[in-house]
C-alpha positions as a printed NumPy array, in Angstrom:
array([[ -3.852,   3.172,  -7.129],
       [ -2.468,  -0.273,  -7.983],
       [  1.276,   0.467,  -7.665],
       [  3.473,   2.778,  -4.81 ],
       [  7.294,   3.241,  -5.973],
       [  9.993,   4.04 ,  -3.167],
       [ 12.201,   6.105,  -3.713],
       [ 15.133,   7.051,  -1.006],
       [ 14.428,  10.835,   0.586],
       [ 18.055,  11.76 ,   0.047],
       [ 18.632,  11.293,  -3.762],
       [ 17.425,  13.744,  -5.756],
       [ 18.216,  12.178,  -8.735],
       [ 15.877,   9.209,  -7.912],
       [ 13.266,  10.967,  -6.505],
       [ 12.938,  13.196, -10.208],
       [ 13.443,   9.186, -11.904],
       [ 10.175,   8.34 ,  -9.512],
       [  8.273,  11.361, -10.367],
       [  8.034,   9.942, -14.077],
       [  7.801,   6.468, -13.663],
       [  4.426,   6.071, -14.1  ],
       [  3.85 ,   4.789, -10.296],
       [  0.423,   5.866,  -9.075],
       [  1.987,   7.176,  -6.007],
       [  5.64 ,   7.713,  -4.488],
       [  6.997,   6.793,  -1.17 ],
       [  9.809,   9.467,  -0.189],
       [ 11.43 ,   7.246,   2.008],
       [ 13.487,   8.38 ,   5.146],
       [ 13.448,   5.235,   7.111],
       [ 15.45 ,   2.017,   5.805],
       [ 16.647,   3.395,   2.447],
       [ 18.885,   6.517,   4.793],
       [ 21.642,   6.453,   6.503],
       [ 20.907,   7.673,  10.157],
       [ 23.771,  10.159,   9.18 ],
       [ 21.399,  11.333,   6.104],
       [ 18.182,  11.691,   7.894],
       [ 18.501,  15.122,   7.847],
       [ 19.317,  15.727,   4.226],
       [ 16.601,  13.243,   3.428],
       [ 13.599,  15.795,   5.453],
       [ 14.912,  18.524,   3.5  ],
       [ 14.961,  16.889,   0.086],
       [ 11.127,  15.351,   0.88 ],
       [ 10.34 ,  19.038,   1.79 ],
       [ 11.467,  20.39 ,  -1.276],
       [  9.854,  18.165,  -3.452],
       [  6.793,  18.075,  -1.553],
       [  6.579,  22.096,  -2.358],
       [  7.843,  21.495,  -5.753],
       [  5.341,  18.929,  -7.044],
       [  2.782,  19.071,  -9.193],
       [ -0.934,  18.464,  -8.492],
       [ -1.373,  15.934, -11.577],
       [  1.834,  13.985, -10.52 ],
       [  1.754,  10.742,  -8.449],
       [  0.384,  10.869,  -4.995],
       [  3.13 ,  11.667,  -2.658],
       [  3.283,   9.929,   0.036],
       [  6.55 ,   9.774,   3.12 ],
       [  7.793,   6.844,   5.333],
       [  8.64 ,   7.925,   8.463],
       [ 10.942,   5.968,  10.974],
       [  9.666,   3.627,  13.373],
       [  7.551,   4.588,  16.751],
       [ 10.897,   3.249,  18.735],
       [ 13.164,   5.407,  17.105],
       [ 13.789,   9.228,  18.408],
       [ 13.481,   9.979,  14.696],
       [  9.695,   9.813,  13.966],
       [  8.12 ,  13.353,  15.227],
       [ 10.881,  15.072,  13.321],
       [ 10.185,  13.359,  10.292],
       [  6.465,  14.659,  10.893],
       [  7.108,  17.618,  11.766],
       [  9.239,  18.501,   8.677],
       [  6.767,  17.308,   6.152],
       [  2.788,  17.393,   7.791],
       [  2.698,  21.724,   6.955],
       [  3.021,  20.59 ,   3.334],
       [  0.457,  18.034,   3.292],
       [  1.437,  14.935,   1.609],
       [ -0.667,  12.469,   0.275],
       [ -0.179,   9.963,   3.427],
       [  2.445,   8.588,   5.532],
       [  3.832,   5.626,   5.992],
       [  4.403,   3.624,   9.491],
       [  6.773,   0.835,   9.548],
       [  7.003,  -1.7  ,  11.994],
       [  3.403,  -1.336,  13.568],
       [  2.538,  -3.533,  16.53 ],
       [ -1.225,  -3.225,  16.226],
       [ -3.652,  -0.437,  14.905],
       [ -2.667,   1.262,  18.287],
       [  0.183,   2.516,  16.433],
       [ -2.012,   3.621,  14.251],
       [ -3.639,   5.721,  16.729],
       [ -0.419,   7.655,  17.65 ],
       [  0.492,   8.694,  15.161],
       [ -2.664,  10.015,  14.003],
       [ -3.058,  12.14 ,  16.98 ],
       [  0.216,  13.709,  16.445],
       [ -0.956,  14.103,  12.805],
       [ -3.754,  16.037,  14.344],
       [ -1.72 ,  18.288,  16.353],
       [  0.472,  19.297,  13.846],
       [ -2.642,  20.119,  11.178],
       [ -3.838,  22.197,  13.598],
       [ -0.667,  24.156,  14.012],
       [ -0.315,  24.411,   9.907],
       [ -4.125,  25.588,   9.112],
       [ -4.742,  21.925,   7.639],
       [ -8.091,  20.328,   8.046],
       [ -7.949,  17.443,  10.682],
       [ -7.32 ,  13.965,   9.151],
       [ -6.091,  15.649,   5.521],
       [ -3.117,  13.273,   5.317],
       [ -4.136,   9.912,   5.546],
       [ -2.311,   6.863,   7.362],
       [ -1.346,   3.257,   6.027],
       [  1.26 ,   0.836,   7.859],
       [  3.601,  -1.849,   7.506],
       [  1.877,  -4.304,   9.364],
       [  3.973,  -7.626,  10.065],
       [  7.619,  -6.641,  10.493],
       [  8.136,  -7.403,  13.942],
       [  7.154, -10.727,  15.517],
       [  4.914,  -9.247,  18.229],
       [  2.747,  -7.679,  15.259],
       [  1.47 , -10.775,  13.703],
       [ -0.179, -11.528,  16.804],
       [ -2.316,  -8.34 ,  15.934],
       [ -3.495,  -7.92 ,  12.332],
       [ -7.16 ,  -8.225,  13.233],
       [ -6.464,  -4.909,  15.634],
       [ -6.74 ,  -1.99 ,  12.976],
       [-10.181,  -1.548,  12.266],
       [-11.491,   1.537,  13.832],
       [ -7.726,   2.369,  14.48 ],
       [ -7.965,   5.856,  12.393],
       [-10.127,   7.286,  10.012],
       [ -7.109,   8.223,   8.464],
       [ -6.101,   4.446,   7.649],
       [ -6.314,   4.037,   4.205],
       [ -4.377,   0.987,   3.092],
       [ -2.147,  -2.237,   5.199],
       [  1.168,  -3.659,   3.431],
       [  3.225,  -6.604,   4.888],
       [  7.103,  -6.977,   4.679],
       [  9.4  , -10.129,   4.708],
       [ 12.721,  -8.812,   5.167],
       [ 12.366,  -7.037,   8.496],
       [ 10.267, -10.279,   9.776],
       [ 12.915, -12.595,   8.96 ],
       [ 15.827, -10.478,  10.647],
       [ 13.621, -10.429,  13.989],
       [ 13.032, -14.252,  13.736],
       [ 16.378, -14.802,  12.99 ],
       [ 16.145, -16.27 ,   9.835],
       [ 18.595, -17.534,   7.321],
       [ 16.449, -16.728,   3.988],
       [ 12.39 , -16.133,   4.072],
       [ 12.115, -18.205,   0.742],
       [ 12.889, -22.076,  -0.263],
       [ 15.059, -23.214,  -2.798],
       [ 11.686, -22.835,  -5.39 ],
       [ 11.81 , -18.997,  -4.553],
       [  8.555, -19.314,  -3.123],
       [  8.094, -17.908,   0.805],
       [  8.103, -20.032,   3.789],
       [  5.852, -20.554,   6.385],
       [  5.868, -17.27 ,   8.456],
       [  6.463, -15.183,   5.577],
       [  3.476, -16.559,   4.011],
       [  1.139, -15.916,   6.735],
       [  2.35 , -13.199,   7.221],
       [  0.6  , -12.004,   3.654],
       [ -2.139, -13.983,   4.196],
       [ -3.213, -12.232,   7.905],
       [ -2.083,  -8.184,   6.238],
       [ -4.799,  -9.53 ,   3.669],
       [ -7.202, -10.548,   6.008],
       [ -6.715,  -7.479,   8.374],
       [ -6.826,  -4.789,   5.668],
       [ -9.782,  -5.941,   4.864],
       [-11.178,  -6.327,   8.163],
       [-10.572,  -2.788,   8.556],
       [-12.514,  -1.674,   5.562],
       [ -8.992,  -0.651,   3.564],
       [ -7.13 ,  -1.209,   0.836],
       [ -5.226,  -4.451,   1.255],
       [ -1.272,  -3.395,  -0.628],
       [  0.502,  -6.624,  -1.436],
       [  4.915,  -6.074,  -0.512],
       [  7.863,  -5.692,  -2.473],
       [  9.577,  -8.019,  -5.039],
       [ 13.218,  -7.438,  -4.286],
       [ 14.917,  -8.57 ,  -7.846],
       [ 13.909,  -5.801,  -9.41 ],
       [ 15.325,  -7.315, -12.507],
       [ 13.401, -10.186, -12.609],
       [ 10.161,  -8.666, -14.675],
       [  8.461, -12.666, -15.184],
       [  8.801, -13.58 , -10.966],
       [  7.557,  -9.693, -10.729],
       [  3.916, -10.393, -12.502],
       [  3.749, -14.205, -11.006],
       [  3.924, -12.848,  -7.47 ],
       [  1.763,  -9.798,  -8.666],
       [ -0.888, -11.973, -10.48 ],
       [ -1.308, -14.258,  -7.707],
       [ -1.607, -11.081,  -5.183],
       [ -4.328, -10.163,  -7.237],
       [ -5.866, -13.359,  -7.541],
       [ -5.798, -13.575,  -3.565],
       [ -7.512, -10.029,  -3.878],
       [ -4.825,  -7.882,  -2.971],
       [ -5.081,  -4.744,  -5.253],
       [ -2.35 ,  -2.878,  -5.095],
       [  1.921,  -3.72 ,  -4.973],
       [  4.708,  -1.699,  -3.82 ],
       [  7.563,  -1.435,  -6.22 ],
       [ 11.393,  -0.824,  -5.442],
       [ 12.429,   0.129,  -8.73 ],
       [ 10.972,   2.271, -11.834],
       [ 11.51 ,  -0.526, -13.934],
       [  9.076,  -2.592, -12.032],
       [  5.949,  -0.291, -12.381],
       [  4.941,  -1.09 , -15.823],
       [  4.399,  -4.708, -14.857],
       [  2.146,  -3.496, -11.859],
       [  0.388,  -1.305, -13.13 ],
       [ -0.715,  -3.898, -15.873],
       [ -1.479,  -6.71 , -13.794],
       [ -3.781,  -4.172, -11.115],
       [ -5.643,  -2.77 , -14.308],
       [ -8.688,  -4.613, -14.755],
       [ -8.7  ,  -6.393, -18.266],
       [-11.53 ,  -4.781, -20.811],
       [-12.747,  -8.666, -20.952],
       [-12.41 ,  -8.484, -16.73 ],
       [-14.96 ,  -5.153, -16.697],
       [-17.061,  -6.74 , -19.639],
       [-17.903,  -9.655, -17.325],
       [-18.135,  -7.944, -14.526],
       [-20.732,  -5.147, -16.219],
       [-22.344,  -8.446, -17.425],
       [-22.977,  -9.62 , -14.041],
       [-24.317,  -6.793, -12.4  ],
       [-26.765,  -6.458, -15.332],
       [-28.115,  -9.753, -15.333],
       [-28.653,  -9.494, -11.162],
       [-30.399,  -6.368, -11.989],
       [-32.868,  -7.821, -14.506],
       [-33.567, -10.683, -12.617],
       [-34.704,  -8.694,  -9.634],
       [-34.695,  -9.598,  -6.087],
       [-33.288, -12.99 ,  -6.34 ],
       [-30.129, -14.827,  -4.681],
       [-28.447, -16.594,  -7.691],
       [-28.995, -15.824, -11.42 ],
       [-26.975, -18.066, -14.178],
       [-24.965, -16.721, -16.995],
       [-23.479, -18.406, -19.737],
       [-23.777, -21.669, -17.734],
       [-22.287, -20.601, -14.904],
       [-24.227, -20.199, -11.548],
       [-23.958, -16.965,  -9.783],
       [-24.664, -15.587,  -6.68 ],
       [-24.726, -12.473,  -4.564],
       [-20.688, -12.857,  -3.529],
       [-20.26 , -13.035,  -7.103],
       [-22.509,  -9.523,  -7.619],
       [-20.144,  -7.814,  -5.234],
       [-17.037,  -8.687,  -6.827],
       [-18.315,  -7.358,  -9.73 ],
       [-18.992,  -4.239,  -8.527],
       [-16.298,  -3.672,  -6.578],
       [-14.044,  -4.012,  -9.703],
       [-16.023,  -1.721, -11.889],
       [-15.348,   0.836,  -8.553],
       [-11.665,   0.389,  -8.747],
       [-11.991,   1.069, -12.478],
       [-13.273,   3.799, -11.977],
       [-11.7  ,   5.099,  -9.392],
       [ -8.225,   4.506, -11.623],
       [ -9.648,   7.288, -14.182],
       [ -9.096,   9.529, -11.526],
       [ -5.478,   9.01 , -10.975]])
């Protein structure tokens, strides 16, 4: 999957628009985009949407409220029996937070007659100061965990920052570190590194620059906050024919060379890490065919 689109779960109109956006996954949001007075309505809308959605559309995920609120268990109770693809856990402090949600989902799946582990998990792992010290704790937290992402807005609020970007529009040090540690933490945990949102949904050029930088560094997908962002994200994170041709050539030349550690392709020396990169790219392209 390349694109994950946030949709406020209390808006039937936005849910419908999100479903036709071309996003690979929709995140039905019960958290930040929903006022406290509207939580119940959002849960009901999310449940109705999960019931009515077809199998051929985007993967349906639900962002629950944070573990430090009294809301999260009711959020999960309202949707677990309908088997969403995944639950997004906000404001996790460590891998232990994932384990807590995973254990509760096991109870709910059993009550609903679902297979244990049917519902996957992913998390926003950088939204508090404490979380920044624990990005290496997610490995082994749960077999449900399939992705990790980061967030700059809540972290800025937690730090009391005036802004999280400099005069040139680049993230300042704390947020660059959050991004990097999430990438490293996700790879160490063996899950998908998922890049954060680009909040100016009218700035298509800025979104594309940020998405290309994320893909360059190792992220394989990105979140969106507006349907207009989906096409750009999908384009950036879809391997080009040129990329795929090069990856196939790398795999082929290593195959022909036999048990060697280094080969030459078009005057460039390649070693085993290049082979691993090529195989990973081809695997992502193959997986994308099933979306």
